[in-house]
Phi, psi and omega in degrees: 000132178281125183290151173292131181305325183290343182260001182277118182277163176302317181298317180297316181300309184292324178294319179297323179289343174093086176134353176052237185295342180297331177298314180291334182276000178122357180278065184275355183298326181298316179293319186296329182271000178276122177295148182304331183264007186284336183241151177294152181303325181301326179283310182290331173303308182294325182297328180295335180276345182254346183291143183303143176229159181296155174286172175300145183300321180297340177284342179280314177191141169199152178301135182290144177255124180280167177298318181297321178298308181296320183296323179297320178293318180295319178295324175299316178296318180298317179295322178295315179297316182298315180292321179298312180299320180296314182294319179292327177294333180282344182257130176290318178199158179259344177065029184210125181292349182275005181301149180302155182284344178217149178261006176229217185258012178063031178093352183288333177295314179297319179294321180294318178296321179297315179296322178296317178298330181271007180063024175266080191289326177298314180293321178299317178297314180301312184293322179295314180297319180295318180296333180295337175298314182285310182295323179294319177298316180295318181294313180299320179298313181295319179299318180294320178298329181263011181056037182256014178211148177221172185295321181298319180297317180294320178298315181297319181293322177294323179295319178298318179297318178298319179296321178297316180296317180297320182298318179295314181301319180293326181295336185283338183288144358266042179060061177294139180222151167251327176227092187304321181297332176271307190292325180294329174298320176297315181300321179297316181292322177297313181292333173297318177292321177298314180299317180295316180298316182290324177294320178292326175297320179295320177296333184276356180274103183286140175264182187296334182286344184288338186286342182075012182260154175275119184296341182267000181275089189292349186271358185282154181281166177299320180297320180293320180294333182267003181290157180238135175303136184304318181295319177295318179301322178295313180297317182293316180298317179297318180296318180296317181297316179292321178296323179293325174294319178297319178297319177298317179297317178300318180295318181294316179296319177302312181297319180296315180298313183297326176296330183272340184293319185077197185260342183268082183234162173228145182289144180240008185299314183294323177295320176297315182296318179295319178295318180299317180294322178296318180295319178300316180296321179297318182298327182291345182275351185266150179288164178279165178300317181295321178299317181291319178297318179298324182289316188261335186247298180065207178266116183230152176273323180250127182256092184253196183304320181299310181293319179298314183298312183289328176293317179295314181298320179294318181291320183285326190254339187242029178268230181298141180296322189227152181273007180231151178300144181279323187266140173229151181285355177268146185273069180202160181258117177278079195292318180294314179297317181294319182294316177295321178299318177296320179297324177293321176299317178296317180299320179297317181290321176296323179297328179299311180298318180296316181295319178297319179297326184267353186301133182261009182269140177248157185302330184261010179293145177238357180214176179213130182274122182287356169299327175295323179296313180297318179296319179294324179291323177298314180295321180295319179294322178295321177295318178302315182295326181279325183275316188261309181070200185263344182220068182288158177290147182305321180300314179298322180300323181290345181266327196269002189308306183292326178298319177296318177299322178302315180292326182291329183262006180282068179228144179280122177270202182243113177245229178106349179273174182296322181273348182218071181294159184296327180299328180290319177299315182292319182290321180297317177298319177300315182295322176300314179295320181297312182289318179301317178297316182296322177296315180300322179294331183281338190286321182307312178293329177290322174298315180297326178294328176287321181290322182210091185286353181286000000 
Protein backbone atom coordinates (compact mmCIF):
# COMPACT_ATOMS: atom_id res chain seq x y z
CA UNK A 1 0.00 0.00 0.00
CA UNK A 2 1.35 3.44 -0.94
CA UNK A 3 1.34 5.72 2.13
CA UNK A 4 -0.51 9.01 2.20
CA UNK A 5 2.08 11.84 1.87
CA UNK A 6 0.59 13.64 4.84
CA UNK A 7 1.23 10.63 7.05
CA UNK A 8 4.88 10.15 6.08
CA UNK A 9 7.08 11.19 8.96
CA UNK A 10 10.54 12.71 8.75
CA UNK A 11 11.98 9.54 10.32
CA UNK A 12 10.25 7.35 7.73
CA UNK A 13 11.49 9.49 4.86
CA UNK A 14 15.10 9.52 5.99
CA UNK A 15 15.08 5.83 6.84
CA UNK A 16 13.63 5.00 3.43
CA UNK A 17 16.35 7.04 1.77
CA UNK A 18 18.85 4.91 3.64
CA UNK A 19 20.78 6.39 6.48
CA UNK A 20 18.36 8.44 8.55
CA UNK A 21 20.09 11.32 10.24
CA UNK A 22 23.23 10.65 8.23
CA UNK A 23 21.53 12.23 5.26
CA UNK A 24 21.14 15.50 7.15
CA UNK A 25 24.70 15.24 8.44
CA UNK A 26 26.13 15.14 4.93
CA UNK A 27 25.50 11.56 3.85
CA UNK A 28 23.87 12.57 0.59
CA UNK A 29 25.46 9.81 -1.44
CA UNK A 30 22.58 7.46 -0.65
CA UNK A 31 20.10 9.89 -2.18
CA UNK A 32 22.38 10.65 -5.09
CA UNK A 33 22.62 7.02 -6.25
CA UNK A 34 18.86 6.56 -6.10
CA UNK A 35 17.28 6.77 -9.54
CA UNK A 36 14.38 9.23 -9.70
CA UNK A 37 11.88 6.40 -10.32
CA UNK A 38 13.19 4.08 -7.59
CA UNK A 39 10.88 5.38 -4.84
CA UNK A 40 7.14 6.09 -4.86
CA UNK A 41 6.10 9.72 -5.23
CA UNK A 42 4.59 9.75 -1.76
CA UNK A 43 8.06 9.18 -0.29
CA UNK A 44 9.98 11.57 -2.52
CA UNK A 45 7.26 14.23 -2.17
CA UNK A 46 7.74 14.22 1.59
CA UNK A 47 11.53 13.98 1.27
CA UNK A 48 11.66 17.31 -0.56
CA UNK A 49 10.26 19.02 2.53
CA UNK A 50 12.87 17.44 4.84
CA UNK A 51 15.99 17.74 2.71
CA UNK A 52 18.43 20.45 3.93
CA UNK A 53 18.02 23.93 2.44
CA UNK A 54 20.17 27.06 2.70
CA UNK A 55 19.64 29.51 5.56
CA UNK A 56 18.21 32.98 5.03
CA UNK A 57 20.64 35.23 3.19
CA UNK A 58 20.71 37.75 6.04
CA UNK A 59 22.02 34.98 8.27
CA UNK A 60 25.10 34.78 6.02
CA UNK A 61 25.98 38.46 6.20
CA UNK A 62 24.39 41.85 6.71
CA UNK A 63 25.69 45.15 8.03
CA UNK A 64 25.42 45.13 11.81
CA UNK A 65 22.80 47.29 13.51
CA UNK A 66 23.95 48.92 16.74
CA UNK A 67 21.78 49.43 19.78
CA UNK A 68 21.74 53.19 19.22
CA UNK A 69 20.63 52.69 15.62
CA UNK A 70 17.77 50.36 16.57
CA UNK A 71 16.76 52.45 19.57
CA UNK A 72 16.39 55.58 17.47
CA UNK A 73 14.01 53.78 15.12
CA UNK A 74 12.00 52.34 18.02
CA UNK A 75 11.76 55.76 19.67
CA UNK A 76 10.55 57.25 16.38
CA UNK A 77 7.78 54.66 16.29
CA UNK A 78 6.92 55.29 19.96
CA UNK A 79 6.62 59.04 19.37
CA UNK A 80 4.48 58.47 16.30
CA UNK A 81 2.14 56.16 18.19
CA UNK A 82 1.87 58.57 21.13
CA UNK A 83 0.91 61.52 18.94
CA UNK A 84 -1.49 59.43 16.91
CA UNK A 85 -3.30 58.16 20.00
CA UNK A 86 -3.52 61.67 21.40
CA UNK A 87 -4.99 63.13 18.23
CA UNK A 88 -7.48 60.33 17.78
CA UNK A 89 -8.59 60.68 21.40
CA UNK A 90 -9.33 64.34 20.69
CA UNK A 91 -11.68 63.46 17.83
CA UNK A 92 -15.14 62.09 18.53
CA UNK A 93 -15.41 60.67 15.01
CA UNK A 94 -13.88 61.22 11.62
CA UNK A 95 -17.04 60.69 9.64
CA UNK A 96 -15.21 58.71 6.98
CA UNK A 97 -15.13 54.97 6.35
CA UNK A 98 -11.60 55.33 4.98
CA UNK A 99 -10.13 55.87 8.45
CA UNK A 100 -7.14 53.62 9.29
CA UNK A 101 -7.87 50.24 10.81
CA UNK A 102 -5.69 51.08 13.82
CA UNK A 103 -4.69 54.30 15.54
CA UNK A 104 -1.34 52.91 16.68
CA UNK A 105 1.23 50.46 15.27
CA UNK A 106 -0.86 47.31 15.43
CA UNK A 107 1.37 45.70 18.05
CA UNK A 108 4.65 46.35 16.23
CA UNK A 109 5.85 48.84 18.84
CA UNK A 110 5.60 46.24 21.58
CA UNK A 111 7.35 43.69 19.38
CA UNK A 112 10.13 46.16 18.54
CA UNK A 113 10.68 47.00 22.20
CA UNK A 114 10.82 43.31 23.06
CA UNK A 115 13.51 42.72 20.43
CA UNK A 116 15.44 45.74 21.70
CA UNK A 117 15.31 44.40 25.26
CA UNK A 118 16.68 41.10 23.96
CA UNK A 119 19.55 42.92 22.19
CA UNK A 120 18.23 41.68 18.83
CA UNK A 121 18.91 45.00 17.15
CA UNK A 122 18.33 43.87 13.56
CA UNK A 123 14.86 42.61 14.43
CA UNK A 124 14.07 45.71 16.48
CA UNK A 125 14.94 47.94 13.52
CA UNK A 126 12.85 45.84 11.14
CA UNK A 127 9.82 45.83 13.43
CA UNK A 128 10.03 49.54 14.15
CA UNK A 129 10.21 50.40 10.46
CA UNK A 130 7.34 48.06 9.65
CA UNK A 131 5.21 49.49 12.43
CA UNK A 132 5.70 53.00 11.05
CA UNK A 133 3.54 52.05 8.07
CA UNK A 134 0.52 51.60 10.34
CA UNK A 135 1.29 54.30 12.88
CA UNK A 136 2.23 56.79 10.15
CA UNK A 137 -1.01 56.27 8.28
CA UNK A 138 -3.02 56.80 11.46
CA UNK A 139 -1.06 59.91 12.43
CA UNK A 140 -1.22 61.51 9.00
CA UNK A 141 -4.95 60.89 8.78
CA UNK A 142 -5.56 62.45 12.19
CA UNK A 143 -3.41 65.48 11.40
CA UNK A 144 -5.35 66.10 8.21
CA UNK A 145 -8.67 65.79 10.04
CA UNK A 146 -7.46 68.40 12.52
CA UNK A 147 -6.02 70.67 9.79
CA UNK A 148 -2.59 70.14 11.34
CA UNK A 149 -0.77 69.35 8.07
CA UNK A 150 -0.60 70.96 4.66
CA UNK A 151 0.89 70.24 1.28
CA UNK A 152 3.78 72.68 1.67
CA UNK A 153 4.91 70.98 4.88
CA UNK A 154 4.87 67.57 3.24
CA UNK A 155 6.79 68.86 0.23
CA UNK A 156 9.45 70.43 2.45
CA UNK A 157 9.85 67.28 4.48
CA UNK A 158 10.18 65.17 1.32
CA UNK A 159 12.79 67.57 -0.04
CA UNK A 160 14.84 67.26 3.15
CA UNK A 161 14.64 63.46 2.91
CA UNK A 162 15.77 63.57 -0.72
CA UNK A 163 18.73 65.75 0.24
CA UNK A 164 19.74 63.31 2.97
CA UNK A 165 19.66 60.42 0.52
CA UNK A 166 21.63 62.37 -2.08
CA UNK A 167 24.26 63.33 0.49
CA UNK A 168 24.91 59.70 1.41
CA UNK A 169 25.09 58.64 -2.24
CA UNK A 170 27.57 61.41 -3.00
CA UNK A 171 29.74 60.44 -0.02
CA UNK A 172 30.27 56.95 -1.46
CA UNK A 173 32.10 58.12 -4.57
CA UNK A 174 34.53 56.94 -5.89
CA UNK A 175 33.84 53.74 -3.93
CA UNK A 176 37.15 53.43 -2.06
CA UNK A 177 37.94 49.87 -1.02
CA UNK A 178 40.60 47.96 0.84
CA UNK A 179 38.97 44.56 0.29
CA UNK A 180 36.60 44.88 -2.71
CA UNK A 181 34.83 41.55 -2.15
CA UNK A 182 33.87 42.78 1.31
CA UNK A 183 33.52 46.53 0.83
CA UNK A 184 31.43 46.42 -2.34
CA UNK A 185 28.84 44.36 -0.49
CA UNK A 186 28.57 47.23 1.99
CA UNK A 187 28.19 49.76 -0.81
CA UNK A 188 25.36 47.75 -2.34
CA UNK A 189 23.51 47.59 0.96
CA UNK A 190 24.04 51.29 1.65
CA UNK A 191 22.78 52.23 -1.80
CA UNK A 192 19.79 49.95 -1.30
CA UNK A 193 18.80 52.05 1.71
CA UNK A 194 19.48 55.25 -0.26
CA UNK A 195 17.30 54.05 -3.11
CA UNK A 196 14.47 53.14 -0.75
CA UNK A 197 14.64 56.48 1.07
CA UNK A 198 14.64 58.48 -2.15
CA UNK A 199 11.82 56.44 -3.66
CA UNK A 200 9.70 56.96 -0.55
CA UNK A 201 10.45 60.68 -0.69
CA UNK A 202 9.16 60.73 -4.27
CA UNK A 203 5.97 58.92 -3.20
CA UNK A 204 5.51 61.50 -0.46
CA UNK A 205 5.41 64.45 -2.88
CA UNK A 206 1.68 65.13 -3.32
CA UNK A 207 0.48 66.43 -6.67
CA UNK A 208 -2.41 68.77 -7.29
CA UNK A 209 -4.95 65.96 -7.52
CA UNK A 210 -4.26 64.88 -3.94
CA UNK A 211 -5.99 67.83 -2.34
CA UNK A 212 -9.43 66.74 -3.51
CA UNK A 213 -10.14 70.33 -4.53
CA UNK A 214 -11.53 71.61 -7.80
CA UNK A 215 -8.82 73.66 -9.49
CA UNK A 216 -11.49 75.88 -11.10
CA UNK A 217 -13.18 76.87 -7.85
CA UNK A 218 -11.75 80.34 -7.64
CA UNK A 219 -13.42 81.24 -4.35
CA UNK A 220 -11.48 78.90 -2.07
CA UNK A 221 -8.95 80.24 0.40
CA UNK A 222 -5.21 79.55 0.25
CA UNK A 223 -5.53 77.31 3.30
CA UNK A 224 -8.25 75.25 1.62
CA UNK A 225 -6.23 74.91 -1.57
CA UNK A 226 -3.24 73.66 0.43
CA UNK A 227 -5.27 71.07 2.36
CA UNK A 228 -4.51 67.37 1.98
CA UNK A 229 -7.04 64.57 1.82
CA UNK A 230 -6.80 62.59 5.11
CA UNK A 231 -6.21 59.25 3.40
CA UNK A 232 -3.46 60.74 1.23
CA UNK A 233 -1.96 62.45 4.28
CA UNK A 234 -1.79 59.07 6.00
CA UNK A 235 -0.04 57.39 3.08
CA UNK A 236 2.42 60.27 2.68
CA UNK A 237 3.23 60.48 6.39
CA UNK A 238 3.89 56.74 6.55
CA UNK A 239 6.16 56.93 3.50
CA UNK A 240 8.14 59.83 4.95
CA UNK A 241 8.62 58.13 8.30
CA UNK A 242 9.86 54.91 6.72
CA UNK A 243 12.06 56.84 4.30
CA UNK A 244 13.62 58.76 7.17
CA UNK A 245 14.49 55.49 8.91
CA UNK A 246 16.04 54.23 5.66
CA UNK A 247 18.10 57.42 5.35
CA UNK A 248 19.28 57.01 8.92
CA UNK A 249 20.23 53.41 8.21
CA UNK A 250 22.18 54.44 5.11
CA UNK A 251 24.04 57.06 7.15
CA UNK A 252 24.87 54.57 9.91
CA UNK A 253 26.09 51.94 7.47
CA UNK A 254 28.19 54.54 5.62
CA UNK A 255 29.85 55.65 8.84
CA UNK A 256 30.56 52.07 9.90
CA UNK A 257 32.08 51.18 6.54
CA UNK A 258 34.27 54.28 6.41
CA UNK A 259 35.56 53.55 9.90
CA UNK A 260 36.61 50.10 8.69
CA UNK A 261 38.23 51.20 5.43
CA UNK A 262 41.20 52.93 6.94
CA UNK A 263 43.55 55.05 4.84
CA UNK A 264 45.00 52.46 2.44
CA UNK A 265 42.22 52.38 -0.16
CA UNK A 266 41.82 52.38 -3.92
CA UNK A 267 38.83 53.67 -5.94
CA UNK A 268 36.56 51.07 -7.52
CA UNK A 269 34.17 53.33 -9.47
CA UNK A 270 35.71 52.72 -12.89
CA UNK A 271 35.75 48.96 -12.34
CA UNK A 272 32.07 49.07 -11.42
CA UNK A 273 31.26 51.14 -14.47
CA UNK A 274 33.16 48.80 -16.78
CA UNK A 275 31.42 45.75 -15.32
CA UNK A 276 28.02 47.40 -15.66
CA UNK A 277 28.65 48.14 -19.34
CA UNK A 278 29.78 44.58 -19.94
CA UNK A 279 26.64 43.23 -18.28
CA UNK A 280 24.40 45.54 -20.33
CA UNK A 281 26.01 44.32 -23.53
CA UNK A 282 25.60 40.72 -22.41
CA UNK A 283 21.90 41.22 -21.67
CA UNK A 284 21.24 42.47 -25.18
CA UNK A 285 22.33 39.10 -26.59
CA UNK A 286 19.54 37.11 -24.95
CA UNK A 287 16.09 36.46 -26.45
CA UNK A 288 12.94 37.95 -24.98
CA UNK A 289 10.47 36.07 -22.84
CA UNK A 290 7.89 36.10 -25.64
CA UNK A 291 10.38 34.76 -28.16
CA UNK A 292 11.21 31.84 -25.91
CA UNK A 293 7.56 31.09 -25.17
CA UNK A 294 6.76 31.10 -28.89
CA UNK A 295 9.64 28.71 -29.53
CA UNK A 296 8.84 26.16 -26.84
CA UNK A 297 5.14 26.59 -26.14
CA UNK A 298 3.32 28.44 -28.92
CA UNK A 299 -0.41 27.87 -29.35
CA UNK A 300 -1.42 24.57 -27.79
CA UNK A 301 -4.67 22.82 -26.95
CA UNK A 302 -3.24 20.79 -24.06
CA UNK A 303 -1.15 22.54 -21.39
CA UNK A 304 0.98 19.77 -19.96
CA UNK A 305 4.33 19.45 -18.17
CA UNK A 306 6.36 20.53 -21.23
CA UNK A 307 4.42 23.76 -21.71
CA UNK A 308 4.27 24.45 -17.98
CA UNK A 309 8.03 23.99 -17.56
CA UNK A 310 9.03 26.27 -20.42
CA UNK A 311 6.49 28.92 -19.49
CA UNK A 312 7.77 29.01 -15.93
CA UNK A 313 11.42 29.11 -16.97
CA UNK A 314 10.76 31.97 -19.39
CA UNK A 315 8.82 33.96 -16.82
CA UNK A 316 11.33 33.46 -14.02
CA UNK A 317 14.51 34.00 -16.00
CA UNK A 318 13.68 36.33 -18.87
CA UNK A 319 11.66 38.99 -17.12
CA UNK A 320 12.94 42.20 -15.54
CA UNK A 321 16.69 42.74 -15.80
CA UNK A 322 17.09 43.84 -12.20
CA UNK A 323 15.32 43.28 -8.87
CA UNK A 324 15.42 46.97 -7.93
CA UNK A 325 13.82 50.05 -9.52
CA UNK A 326 16.08 51.81 -11.99
CA UNK A 327 14.95 55.36 -11.40
CA UNK A 328 15.52 57.32 -8.24
CA UNK A 329 14.48 60.91 -7.54
CA UNK A 330 18.01 61.83 -6.54
CA UNK A 331 20.32 63.10 -9.24
CA UNK A 332 23.04 60.51 -8.85
CA UNK A 333 23.98 57.06 -10.11
CA UNK A 334 23.80 54.29 -7.52
CA UNK A 335 26.58 52.50 -9.33
CA UNK A 336 27.27 49.60 -6.97
CA UNK A 337 23.59 48.76 -6.64
CA UNK A 338 23.05 49.08 -10.38
CA UNK A 339 26.02 46.90 -11.28
CA UNK A 340 24.95 44.10 -8.95
CA UNK A 341 21.39 44.37 -10.28
CA UNK A 342 22.70 43.95 -13.81
CA UNK A 343 24.78 40.96 -12.75
CA UNK A 344 21.65 39.36 -11.32
CA UNK A 345 19.88 39.94 -14.61
CA UNK A 346 22.70 38.23 -16.50
CA UNK A 347 22.69 35.31 -14.05
CA UNK A 348 18.97 34.81 -14.59
CA UNK A 349 19.37 34.67 -18.34
CA UNK A 350 22.32 32.32 -18.19
CA UNK A 351 20.34 30.16 -15.80
CA UNK A 352 17.56 29.88 -18.37
CA UNK A 353 19.85 28.26 -20.93
CA UNK A 354 21.36 25.94 -18.35
CA UNK A 355 17.95 24.90 -17.00
CA UNK A 356 16.58 24.20 -20.48
CA UNK A 357 19.60 22.02 -21.26
CA UNK A 358 19.12 20.01 -18.05
CA UNK A 359 15.33 19.77 -18.18
CA UNK A 360 14.08 16.18 -17.89
CA UNK A 361 10.62 16.93 -19.30
CA UNK A 362 9.62 15.74 -22.77
CA UNK A 363 6.93 17.26 -25.05
CA UNK A 364 4.56 14.27 -24.71
CA UNK A 365 4.85 13.85 -20.92
CA UNK A 366 1.60 13.85 -18.95
CA UNK A 367 3.03 13.38 -15.44
CA UNK A 368 6.16 14.14 -13.44
CA UNK A 369 8.09 11.92 -11.03
CA UNK A 370 9.07 13.80 -7.87
CA UNK A 371 12.19 11.68 -7.66
CA UNK A 372 13.53 14.17 -10.18
CA UNK A 373 12.62 16.95 -7.77
CA UNK A 374 14.53 15.39 -4.91
CA UNK A 375 17.55 14.72 -7.13
CA UNK A 376 17.51 18.33 -8.37
CA UNK A 377 17.28 19.62 -4.83
CA UNK A 378 20.23 17.46 -3.78
CA UNK A 379 22.35 18.80 -6.63
CA UNK A 380 21.29 22.36 -5.88
CA UNK A 381 22.26 22.03 -2.23
CA UNK A 382 25.66 20.63 -3.20
CA UNK A 383 26.17 23.57 -5.54
CA UNK A 384 25.20 25.98 -2.77
CA UNK A 385 27.75 24.43 -0.44
CA UNK A 386 30.53 24.69 -3.02
CA UNK A 387 29.70 28.20 -4.28
CA UNK A 388 28.50 29.91 -1.11
CA UNK A 389 29.71 27.85 1.82
CA UNK A 390 29.33 29.00 5.41
CA UNK A 391 31.14 32.35 5.24
CA UNK A 392 30.62 33.98 1.84
CA UNK A 393 31.99 37.39 0.96
CA UNK A 394 29.50 40.26 1.33
CA UNK A 395 29.49 41.05 -2.40
CA UNK A 396 28.40 37.53 -3.27
CA UNK A 397 25.70 37.65 -0.60
CA UNK A 398 24.15 40.68 -2.30
CA UNK A 399 23.89 38.69 -5.54
CA UNK A 400 22.54 35.31 -4.46
CA UNK A 401 19.36 36.27 -2.60
CA UNK A 402 16.76 35.11 -5.11
CA UNK A 403 18.71 31.97 -5.98
CA UNK A 404 18.69 30.99 -2.32
CA UNK A 405 14.95 31.64 -2.13
CA UNK A 406 14.47 29.33 -5.11
CA UNK A 407 16.15 26.52 -3.23
CA UNK A 408 14.16 27.22 -0.08
CA UNK A 409 10.78 26.88 -1.82
CA UNK A 410 11.72 23.78 -3.83
CA UNK A 411 9.29 21.58 -1.92
CA UNK A 412 6.37 19.54 -3.17
CA UNK A 413 3.10 20.93 -1.85
CA UNK A 414 -0.31 19.35 -1.93
CA UNK A 415 -2.31 19.51 -5.13
CA UNK A 416 -4.49 16.86 -6.64
CA UNK A 417 -7.30 19.08 -7.87
CA UNK A 418 -8.31 19.75 -11.43
CA UNK A 419 -6.67 23.19 -11.41
CA UNK A 420 -3.61 22.06 -9.49
CA UNK A 421 -2.67 18.48 -10.37
CA UNK A 422 0.13 16.82 -8.44
CA UNK A 423 2.42 16.72 -11.46
CA UNK A 424 2.33 20.50 -11.45
CA UNK A 425 3.30 20.71 -7.77
CA UNK A 426 6.18 18.30 -8.31
CA UNK A 427 7.38 19.96 -11.48
CA UNK A 428 7.26 23.48 -10.04
CA UNK A 429 9.40 22.42 -7.06
CA UNK A 430 11.81 20.74 -9.48
CA UNK A 431 12.04 23.90 -11.59
CA UNK A 432 12.83 26.03 -8.53
CA UNK A 433 15.72 23.74 -7.63
CA UNK A 434 16.88 23.61 -11.24
CA UNK A 435 16.88 27.40 -11.69
CA UNK A 436 18.32 28.15 -8.25
CA UNK A 437 21.26 25.84 -8.88
CA UNK A 438 21.88 27.33 -12.34
CA UNK A 439 21.89 30.87 -10.94
CA UNK A 440 24.36 29.92 -8.22
CA UNK A 441 26.67 28.46 -10.83
CA UNK A 442 26.50 31.69 -12.82
CA UNK A 443 27.45 34.05 -10.00
CA UNK A 444 31.17 33.40 -9.32
CA UNK A 445 32.35 34.67 -12.74
CA UNK A 446 29.95 37.61 -12.50
CA UNK A 447 31.30 38.48 -9.07
CA UNK A 448 34.83 38.24 -10.43
CA UNK A 449 33.91 40.57 -13.29
CA UNK A 450 32.83 43.19 -10.74
CA UNK A 451 36.00 42.76 -8.73
CA UNK A 452 38.28 42.91 -11.77
CA UNK A 453 36.57 43.64 -15.13
CA UNK A 454 39.84 43.50 -17.14
